[in-house]
Residue frames as a rotation matrix with the C-alpha (Angstrom) as fourth column:
MET 1
-0.982 0.069 0.177 18.97
-0.159 -0.807 -0.568 -40.46
0.103 -0.586 0.804 -17.48
ARG 2
-0.234 0.966 -0.115 15.45
-0.607 -0.053 0.793 -41.64
0.759 0.255 0.599 -18.24
ALA 3
0.102 0.236 -0.966 15.80
0.426 0.867 0.257 -44.33
0.899 -0.438 -0.012 -15.57
MET 4
-0.832 -0.471 -0.294 16.69
0.474 -0.327 -0.818 -41.76
0.289 -0.819 0.495 -12.89
ARG 5
0.254 0.927 -0.276 14.08
0.947 -0.180 0.266 -40.24
0.197 -0.329 -0.924 -10.60
PRO 6
0.367 -0.048 0.929 13.69
0.100 -0.991 -0.091 -36.51
0.925 0.126 -0.358 -9.90
PRO 7
0.856 -0.068 -0.513 15.63
-0.299 -0.873 -0.385 -34.39
-0.422 0.483 -0.768 -9.11
TYR 8
0.093 -0.927 0.364 18.60
0.022 0.367 0.930 -36.60
-0.995 -0.078 0.055 -10.02
ALA 9
0.189 0.027 0.982 17.72
0.938 0.292 -0.189 -36.77
-0.291 0.956 0.030 -13.72
LEU 10
0.946 0.171 0.274 17.67
0.246 -0.931 -0.270 -32.96
0.209 0.323 -0.923 -13.83
ILE 11
0.608 -0.792 -0.049 21.01
-0.377 -0.342 0.861 -32.77
-0.699 -0.505 -0.507 -12.04
ALA 12
-0.045 -0.624 0.780 22.52
0.511 0.657 0.555 -35.20
-0.859 0.423 0.289 -14.54
ALA 13
0.486 0.308 0.818 21.08
0.872 -0.232 -0.431 -33.18
0.057 0.923 -0.382 -17.44
VAL 14
0.988 -0.155 -0.018 22.49
-0.151 -0.978 0.142 -29.94
-0.039 -0.137 -0.990 -16.02
LEU 15
0.314 -0.925 0.214 25.88
-0.124 0.184 0.975 -31.55
-0.941 -0.332 -0.057 -15.44
TYR 16
-0.123 -0.325 0.938 25.98
0.803 0.523 0.286 -32.79
-0.583 0.788 0.197 -19.02
GLY 17
0.496 0.477 0.726 24.32
0.850 -0.436 -0.295 -29.80
0.176 0.763 -0.622 -20.71
ALA 18
0.980 -0.100 0.175 26.09
-0.130 -0.977 0.170 -27.02
0.154 -0.189 -0.970 -18.82
GLY 19
0.322 -0.920 -0.223 29.46
0.230 0.304 -0.924 -28.74
0.918 0.247 0.310 -18.42
MET 20
0.363 -0.127 0.923 29.49
-0.799 -0.553 0.238 -28.36
0.480 -0.824 -0.302 -14.67
ARG 21
-0.739 -0.550 -0.388 31.22
-0.158 0.702 -0.695 -30.35
0.654 -0.453 -0.606 -11.96
LEU 22
-0.087 0.765 -0.639 29.00
0.643 0.532 0.550 -32.13
0.761 -0.363 -0.538 -9.45
HIS 23
-0.264 -0.035 -0.964 29.84
0.924 -0.295 -0.243 -29.93
-0.276 -0.955 0.111 -6.46
GLU 24
-0.990 -0.059 -0.129 29.34
0.016 -0.948 0.317 -26.82
-0.142 0.312 0.940 -8.60
CYS 25
-0.519 0.853 -0.055 25.86
-0.011 0.057 0.998 -27.95
0.854 0.519 -0.020 -9.67
LEU 26
0.045 0.561 -0.827 24.79
0.844 0.421 0.332 -28.84
0.534 -0.713 -0.455 -6.16
GLY 27
-0.503 -0.343 -0.793 26.04
0.773 -0.589 -0.236 -25.50
-0.387 -0.732 0.561 -4.83
VAL 28
-0.767 0.270 0.581 23.86
0.253 -0.705 0.662 -23.41
0.589 0.656 0.473 -7.20
ARG 29
-0.646 0.556 -0.523 21.43
0.489 -0.224 -0.843 -21.17
-0.586 -0.800 -0.127 -5.31
PHE 30
0.368 0.905 0.215 18.25
0.805 -0.195 -0.560 -19.40
-0.465 0.379 -0.800 -6.44
LYS 31
0.662 -0.107 -0.742 20.10
-0.148 -0.989 0.011 -16.12
-0.735 0.103 -0.670 -6.97
ASP 32
-0.405 -0.913 -0.046 22.58
-0.319 0.094 0.943 -17.90
-0.857 0.397 -0.329 -9.26
VAL 33
-0.348 0.383 0.856 19.95
0.804 0.591 0.062 -18.91
-0.482 0.709 -0.514 -11.84
ASP 34
-0.459 0.177 -0.871 19.44
-0.384 -0.923 0.015 -16.37
-0.801 0.341 0.492 -14.61
LEU 35
-0.065 0.543 0.837 16.65
0.596 0.694 -0.405 -17.68
-0.801 0.472 -0.368 -16.81
VAL 36
0.795 0.358 -0.489 16.53
-0.098 -0.721 -0.686 -14.54
-0.598 0.594 -0.538 -18.96
ARG 37
0.229 -0.811 -0.539 20.14
-0.958 -0.286 0.022 -14.84
-0.171 0.511 -0.842 -20.06
GLY 38
0.886 0.186 -0.425 20.08
-0.296 0.932 -0.208 -18.64
0.358 0.310 0.881 -19.84
VAL 39
-0.113 -0.979 -0.172 23.05
-0.238 0.194 -0.952 -18.99
0.965 -0.066 -0.255 -17.49
LEU 40
0.873 0.174 -0.457 23.94
0.384 0.333 0.861 -20.45
0.302 -0.927 0.223 -14.14
ILE 41
0.387 -0.759 0.524 26.49
-0.662 -0.624 -0.415 -18.61
0.642 -0.186 -0.744 -12.03
ILE 42
0.615 -0.317 -0.722 29.00
0.529 0.845 0.080 -20.93
0.585 -0.431 0.687 -10.45
ARG 43
0.705 -0.326 0.630 30.49
-0.592 -0.759 0.271 -19.46
0.390 -0.564 -0.728 -7.30
GLY 44
0.215 -0.737 0.641 33.90
-0.865 0.161 0.475 -20.56
-0.453 -0.657 -0.603 -6.00
GLY 45
0.979 0.108 -0.174 34.63
-0.189 0.805 -0.562 -23.06
0.079 0.583 0.809 -8.76
MET 46
0.550 -0.834 -0.049 38.10
0.815 0.548 -0.187 -24.29
0.183 0.063 0.981 -9.64
GLY 47
-0.471 -0.839 0.272 40.66
0.713 -0.544 -0.443 -22.01
0.520 -0.014 0.854 -8.08
GLY 48
-0.405 0.384 -0.830 37.97
0.737 -0.399 -0.545 -20.23
-0.541 -0.832 -0.122 -6.09
HIS 49
-0.959 0.013 -0.285 36.82
-0.170 -0.827 0.536 -18.22
-0.228 0.562 0.795 -9.10
ASP 50
0.003 0.998 0.066 33.28
-0.029 0.066 -0.997 -17.50
-1.000 0.001 0.030 -10.18
ARG 51
-0.959 -0.231 -0.166 32.17
-0.166 -0.023 0.986 -18.28
-0.232 0.973 -0.016 -13.69
MET 52
-0.001 0.984 -0.176 29.04
-0.817 -0.102 -0.568 -18.69
-0.577 0.144 0.804 -15.80
ALA 53
-0.873 -0.126 0.472 27.73
0.124 0.878 0.462 -21.83
-0.472 0.462 -0.751 -17.46
SER 54
-0.669 0.648 -0.363 25.15
-0.683 -0.344 0.645 -21.89
0.293 0.680 0.672 -20.20
LEU 55
-0.465 0.644 0.608 21.82
-0.241 0.569 -0.786 -23.37
-0.852 -0.512 -0.110 -19.25
PRO 56
-0.961 0.115 0.252 20.45
0.277 0.397 0.875 -25.41
0.001 0.911 -0.413 -22.18
GLN 57
-0.671 0.742 0.005 17.18
-0.702 -0.637 0.317 -23.99
0.239 0.209 0.948 -23.46
ARG 58
-0.076 0.683 -0.726 15.44
-0.226 0.698 0.680 -27.38
0.971 0.216 0.102 -23.20
LEU 59
-0.468 -0.148 -0.872 16.18
0.718 0.511 -0.472 -27.55
0.515 -0.847 -0.133 -19.46
LYS 60
-0.870 0.091 0.484 14.56
-0.239 -0.938 -0.253 -24.22
0.431 -0.335 0.838 -18.60
PRO 61
0.144 0.986 0.087 11.04
-0.586 0.014 0.810 -25.63
0.798 -0.167 0.580 -17.97
ALA 62
0.418 -0.047 -0.907 12.47
0.515 0.835 0.194 -28.33
0.749 -0.548 0.373 -15.69
ILE 63
-0.700 -0.697 -0.157 14.59
0.565 -0.405 -0.718 -25.77
0.437 -0.592 0.678 -13.81
VAL 64
-0.564 0.580 0.588 11.53
-0.562 -0.791 0.242 -23.50
0.605 -0.194 0.772 -13.37
ALA 65
0.496 0.769 -0.403 9.55
-0.232 0.565 0.792 -26.47
0.837 -0.299 0.458 -12.00
GLN 66
0.015 -0.580 -0.815 12.44
0.779 0.517 -0.354 -27.36
0.627 -0.630 0.459 -9.64
LEU 67
-0.874 -0.331 0.356 12.60
0.103 -0.841 -0.531 -23.76
0.475 -0.428 0.769 -8.40
ALA 68
-0.091 0.932 0.351 8.85
-0.664 -0.319 0.676 -23.82
0.742 -0.171 0.648 -7.74
ARG 69
0.529 0.241 -0.814 9.15
0.283 0.854 0.436 -27.10
0.800 -0.461 0.383 -5.77
VAL 70
-0.410 -0.770 -0.490 11.99
0.782 -0.019 -0.624 -25.71
0.471 -0.638 0.609 -3.68
ALA 71
-0.744 0.202 0.637 10.08
-0.305 -0.951 -0.055 -22.46
0.594 -0.235 0.769 -3.05
ARG 72
0.381 0.923 -0.056 7.08
-0.446 0.236 0.863 -24.46
0.810 -0.304 0.502 -1.76
GLN 73
0.365 -0.329 -0.871 9.37
0.674 0.739 0.003 -26.56
0.643 -0.588 0.492 0.42
HIS 74
-0.731 -0.676 0.097 11.08
0.455 -0.588 -0.668 -23.43
0.509 -0.444 0.737 1.77
THR 75
-0.318 0.702 0.637 7.72
-0.599 -0.670 0.438 -21.86
0.735 -0.242 0.634 2.62
ALA 76
0.675 0.541 -0.502 6.76
-0.015 0.689 0.724 -25.03
0.738 -0.481 0.473 4.50
ASP 77
-0.073 -0.804 -0.590 10.12
0.810 0.297 -0.505 -25.01
0.582 -0.515 0.630 6.29
LEU 78
-0.778 -0.182 0.601 9.61
-0.069 -0.926 -0.370 -21.38
0.624 -0.329 0.708 7.32
GLY 79
0.158 0.952 0.263 6.16
-0.597 -0.120 0.793 -22.26
0.786 -0.282 0.550 8.63
ALA 80
0.724 0.042 -0.688 7.70
0.361 0.828 0.430 -25.01
0.587 -0.560 0.584 10.73
GLY 81
0.934 -0.357 -0.004 10.23
-0.211 -0.561 0.801 -22.58
-0.289 -0.747 -0.599 12.23
SER 82
0.191 -0.888 0.419 13.10
0.606 0.442 0.661 -23.74
-0.772 0.128 0.622 10.07
GLY 83
0.915 0.233 0.329 14.13
0.400 -0.420 -0.815 -22.55
-0.052 0.877 -0.477 6.60
HIS 84
0.536 -0.798 -0.275 17.76
-0.496 -0.561 0.663 -21.84
-0.683 -0.218 -0.697 7.37
VAL 85
0.937 -0.345 0.054 20.48
0.239 0.523 -0.818 -22.55
0.254 0.780 0.572 4.85
ASP 86
0.286 -0.918 -0.274 24.25
0.750 0.037 0.660 -22.77
-0.596 -0.395 0.699 5.16
LEU 87
0.999 0.023 -0.040 25.93
-0.002 -0.846 -0.533 -19.55
-0.046 0.533 -0.845 4.04
PRO 88
0.404 -0.910 0.089 29.45
0.670 0.229 -0.706 -18.89
0.623 0.345 0.702 2.78
HIS 89
-0.509 -0.826 0.244 32.09
0.410 -0.481 -0.774 -17.35
0.757 -0.294 0.584 5.02
ALA 90
-0.859 0.105 -0.502 30.82
0.447 -0.325 -0.833 -14.74
-0.250 -0.940 0.232 7.51
LEU 91
-0.744 0.595 0.303 27.68
-0.061 -0.512 0.857 -13.84
0.665 0.619 0.417 5.56
ALA 92
0.072 0.811 -0.580 25.38
0.697 0.375 0.611 -15.18
0.714 -0.449 -0.538 8.29
ARG 93
-0.148 -0.208 -0.967 26.92
0.916 -0.397 -0.055 -12.75
-0.373 -0.894 0.250 10.74
LYS 94
-0.940 -0.298 -0.165 26.96
0.208 -0.885 0.416 -9.82
-0.270 0.357 0.894 8.28
VAL 95
-0.563 0.804 -0.189 23.46
-0.723 -0.368 0.585 -10.34
0.401 0.466 0.789 6.88
PRO 96
-0.823 0.160 0.545 21.44
-0.319 0.664 -0.677 -12.37
-0.470 -0.731 -0.495 9.43
ALA 97
0.173 0.984 -0.037 18.26
-0.568 0.069 -0.820 -12.42
-0.804 0.163 0.571 7.30
ALA 98
-0.116 -0.274 -0.955 20.07
-0.986 0.148 0.077 -14.06
0.120 0.950 -0.287 4.37
GLU 99
-0.927 -0.344 0.150 20.05
-0.365 0.921 -0.139 -17.55
-0.090 -0.184 -0.979 5.95
ARG 100
-0.411 0.849 0.332 16.24
0.367 0.488 -0.792 -17.69
-0.834 -0.204 -0.512 5.64
ALA 101
-0.026 0.359 -0.933 15.88
-0.689 -0.683 -0.243 -15.79
-0.724 0.636 0.265 2.34
LEU 102
0.766 0.397 0.505 14.67
0.079 0.722 -0.688 -17.73
-0.638 0.567 0.522 -0.70
SER 103
0.825 -0.455 -0.335 17.43
-0.513 -0.357 -0.780 -16.24
0.236 0.816 -0.528 -2.86
TRP 104
-0.150 -0.953 0.262 20.07
-0.986 0.125 -0.110 -18.09
0.072 -0.274 -0.959 -0.82
GLN 105
0.414 0.363 0.835 18.33
-0.481 0.866 -0.138 -21.48
-0.773 -0.345 0.533 -0.87
HIS 106
-0.699 -0.696 0.163 19.93
-0.299 0.492 0.817 -24.27
-0.649 0.523 -0.553 -2.86
VAL 107
-0.159 0.606 -0.780 18.31
-0.981 -0.009 0.193 -25.27
0.109 0.796 0.596 -6.15
PHE 108
0.161 0.149 -0.976 18.94
-0.182 0.976 0.119 -28.90
0.970 0.158 0.185 -5.22
PRO 109
-0.042 -0.149 0.988 18.36
-0.955 -0.283 -0.084 -29.06
0.292 -0.947 -0.130 -1.45
ALA 110
-0.955 -0.281 -0.093 18.75
-0.222 0.888 -0.402 -32.10
0.196 -0.363 -0.911 0.76
SER 111
-0.318 0.887 -0.334 15.62
0.238 0.416 0.878 -34.13
0.918 0.200 -0.343 1.41
ARG 112
0.705 0.547 -0.451 15.65
0.577 -0.072 0.814 -33.24
0.412 -0.834 -0.366 5.10
PRO 113
0.474 -0.523 0.708 17.27
-0.476 -0.829 -0.294 -30.61
0.741 -0.197 -0.642 7.31
TYR 114
0.090 -0.473 -0.877 19.71
0.748 0.614 -0.254 -31.24
0.658 -0.633 0.409 10.11
VAL 115
0.974 0.192 -0.120 20.36
0.219 -0.667 0.712 -29.40
0.056 -0.720 -0.691 13.37
ASP 116
0.267 -0.911 0.315 23.54
0.017 -0.323 -0.946 -27.36
0.963 0.259 -0.070 13.29
LYS 117
0.321 -0.169 -0.932 25.42
0.864 0.455 0.215 -28.15
0.388 -0.874 0.292 16.50
GLU 118
-0.742 -0.668 -0.047 26.97
0.642 -0.689 -0.338 -24.67
0.193 -0.281 0.940 16.75
THR 119
-0.854 0.416 0.313 23.81
-0.370 -0.908 0.196 -22.62
0.365 0.052 0.929 16.28
GLY 120
-0.746 0.615 0.257 21.05
0.125 0.507 -0.853 -25.08
-0.655 -0.604 -0.455 17.14
LYS 121
-0.095 0.706 -0.702 19.19
-0.793 -0.480 -0.375 -24.08
-0.601 0.521 0.606 13.95
ARG 122
0.252 0.267 0.930 17.55
0.353 0.870 -0.345 -26.50
-0.901 0.415 0.125 11.54
VAL 123
-0.156 -0.483 -0.861 19.55
-0.677 -0.582 0.449 -26.08
-0.719 0.654 -0.237 8.33
ARG 124
0.746 0.352 0.566 18.77
0.177 0.714 -0.677 -27.56
-0.642 0.605 0.470 4.90
PRO 125
-0.259 -0.910 -0.323 22.02
-0.304 -0.241 0.922 -28.00
-0.917 0.336 -0.214 2.95
HIS 126
0.067 0.217 -0.974 22.30
-0.996 0.065 -0.054 -29.00
0.051 0.974 0.221 -0.70
LEU 127
0.961 0.252 -0.116 22.02
-0.260 0.964 -0.059 -32.64
0.097 0.087 0.991 -1.72
HIS 128
0.288 -0.891 0.351 25.06
-0.437 0.204 0.876 -34.65
-0.852 -0.405 -0.330 -0.83
GLU 129
-0.157 -0.462 -0.873 27.32
-0.985 0.009 0.172 -35.73
-0.072 0.887 -0.456 -3.67
THR 130
-0.936 -0.259 0.239 27.04
-0.264 0.964 0.013 -39.39
-0.234 -0.051 -0.971 -2.72
ALA 131
-0.107 0.967 0.230 23.23
0.029 0.234 -0.972 -39.28
-0.994 -0.097 -0.053 -3.10
VAL 132
0.512 0.228 -0.828 23.64
-0.753 -0.344 -0.561 -38.17
-0.412 0.911 -0.005 -6.72
GLN 133
-0.489 -0.772 -0.405 26.39
-0.869 0.471 0.153 -40.71
0.073 0.427 -0.901 -7.38
ARG 134
-0.745 0.303 0.594 24.14
-0.036 0.871 -0.490 -43.46
-0.666 -0.387 -0.638 -5.95
ALA 135
0.320 0.932 -0.172 21.22
-0.199 -0.111 -0.974 -42.34
-0.926 0.346 0.149 -8.18
VAL 136
0.196 -0.331 -0.923 23.46
-0.978 -0.139 -0.158 -42.43
-0.076 0.933 -0.350 -11.26
THR 137
-0.839 -0.539 0.082 24.62
-0.538 0.842 0.029 -45.94
-0.085 -0.020 -0.996 -10.35
GLU 138
-0.426 0.768 0.479 21.06
0.113 0.570 -0.814 -47.11
-0.898 -0.293 -0.330 -9.80
GLY 139
0.468 0.605 -0.644 19.94
-0.518 -0.403 -0.755 -45.49
-0.716 0.687 0.125 -13.04
ARG 140
-0.238 -0.656 -0.716 22.74
-0.970 0.202 0.137 -47.20
0.055 0.727 -0.684 -14.91
ALA 141
-0.926 -0.133 0.354 21.71
-0.216 0.954 -0.207 -50.56
-0.310 -0.267 -0.912 -13.45
ALA 142
-0.031 0.991 0.129 18.03
-0.105 0.125 -0.987 -50.10
-0.994 -0.044 0.100 -14.39
PRO 143
-0.515 -0.115 0.850 17.14
0.752 0.415 0.512 -51.43
-0.412 0.902 -0.127 -17.85
ALA 144
-0.555 0.281 -0.783 16.24
-0.366 -0.928 -0.073 -48.57
-0.747 0.246 0.618 -20.20
TRP 145
-0.297 0.455 -0.839 14.74
-0.904 0.148 0.401 -51.06
0.306 0.878 0.367 -22.68
ARG 146
0.205 0.435 0.877 12.88
-0.615 0.754 -0.231 -54.34
-0.761 -0.492 0.422 -22.61
SER 147
-0.864 -0.477 -0.161 13.82
-0.433 0.541 0.721 -57.42
-0.257 0.693 -0.674 -24.56
ALA 148
-0.059 0.897 -0.437 11.12
-0.985 0.020 0.173 -58.99
0.165 0.441 0.882 -26.69
């Protein structure tokens, strides 16, 4: 994990430390992080059920820093007329303001937004699973030690 670059090293640490599946980790939103209780809420996991995963104490500072980075990015996106996020089911229709609220933003957002063809809005989804898999492969290929 030391050979991986941010935020992929943090994702790998959360996967390992909290026992989460990759798609569960990438789907975590701001509102699903409970730093006081030290848990992450996993929505729609196996079988469509919600559950909680323990957030290792040593990862809390890194999670707080990641949340701050995403909040800054979201503020910049809002300033650029974007800041939308994909929402589950019919929530966008029921609560129109939710798609631009910080609480619904992904903890591990994609590096750039895309234009939703249906709505025409610039949406920033979560990181794609293949990006994380590629980072793990690259990290595994990088030497973690030097020979003398």
